[in-house]
C-alpha positions in Angstrom: 9.0 -27.8 -17.4 10.0 -25.3 -14.6 8.0 -24.4 -11.5 7.3 -21.0 -13.0 5.8 -22.6 -16.2 3.9 -25.2 -14.2 2.3 -22.7 -11.9 1.9 -20.1 -14.6 3.1 -17.2 -12.5 2.6 -13.6 -13.8 5.5 -12.1 -15.8 6.0 -9.2 -13.2 7.4 -11.6 -10.6 11.2 -11.9 -10.8 13.6 -14.5 -9.6 14.2 -12.8 -6.2 10.9 -14.0 -4.8 10.8 -16.1 -1.6 8.5 -19.1 -1.3 7.0 -19.9 2.1 6.5 -23.3 3.7 3.7 -25.3 2.0 0.5 -25.7 4.0 -1.8 -28.6 3.4 -5.5 -27.9 3.9 -8.0 -30.5 5.1 -9.6 -30.7 1.6 -6.2 -31.7 0.0 -5.1 -28.3 -1.4 -1.6 -27.1 -0.9 -1.1 -23.4 -0.2 2.3 -21.8 -0.8 2.9 -18.1 0.1 5.1 -16.0 -2.2 6.9 -12.8 -1.1 9.8 -10.7 -2.3 12.5 -8.9 -0.4 11.7 -5.2 0.4 13.8 -2.5 -0.9 15.9 0.3 0.7 12.8 2.0 2.0 10.7 -1.1 2.8 12.8 -3.6 4.8 11.5 -7.1 5.3 9.4 -9.2 3.0 6.5 -7.8 0.8 3.8 -10.3 0.1 3.0 -11.0 -3.6 0.3 -13.6 -3.3 -0.3 -17.3 -2.8 -0.2 -20.3 -5.0 -3.0 -22.9 -4.5 -2.3 -26.3 -5.8 -5.1 -28.8 -5.8 -4.8 -32.1 -7.6 -3.2 -31.3 -11.0 -4.5 -27.7 -11.1 -2.7 -24.6 -9.7 -4.0 -21.1 -9.2 -2.2 -17.8 -8.5 -4.0 -15.4 -6.2 -2.3 -12.0 -6.0 -2.4 -9.8 -2.9 -3.2 -6.1 -2.9 -0.8 -3.5 -1.5 -3.1 -1.4 0.8 -0.2 0.4 2.4 0.3 2.6 -0.8 -3.4 3.6 -0.7 -3.2 4.5 2.9 0.0 6.5 2.3 -1.7 8.5 -0.5 -4.7 9.2 1.9 -2.5 10.4 4.7 -0.4 12.6 2.3 -3.6 14.1 0.8 -4.9 15.0 4.3 -1.5 16.5 5.2 -1.5 18.7 2.1 -5.1 19.8 2.7 -4.3 20.7 6.3 -1.2 22.7 5.3 -2.9 24.6 2.6 -5.9 25.5 4.8 -3.5 26.6 7.6 -1.5 28.9 5.2 -4.8 30.4 3.9 -6.0 31.2 7.4 -2.7 32.7 8.5 -2.4 34.9 5.3 -6.0 36.1 5.4 -8.0 35.3 8.5 -11.7 34.5 7.9 -12.9 36.9 10.7 -13.6 40.6 9.9 -10.9 43.2 10.1 -11.3 45.3 13.2 -9.2 48.3 13.9 -9.1 50.5 17.0 -8.2 54.1 16.5 -7.3 56.5 19.3 -7.9 59.7 17.3 -11.4 60.1 18.5 -13.0 59.8 15.0 -16.3 58.0 15.0 
């Protein structure tokens, strides 16, 4: 039985993952961090989750990637600001005022 089968890791995790140093908690559980190398645009390690081993049981706890959610929020704000700026430049919200020098009232 391999480590992958013993821990029952999800299928989406490939063989390029990196296991951290095991940490022993006071209650006897062992915690192992799991990460994978970043890609071309995300250098460094990206956390995948942790494996908690206590006695003969093991549990996988996945992490959430909040950076993608933050990026979508920033991008939405940028698009909204750009569209509103273009709308104001093309047709300003204040009334049209014209000054004529012909003397017509």
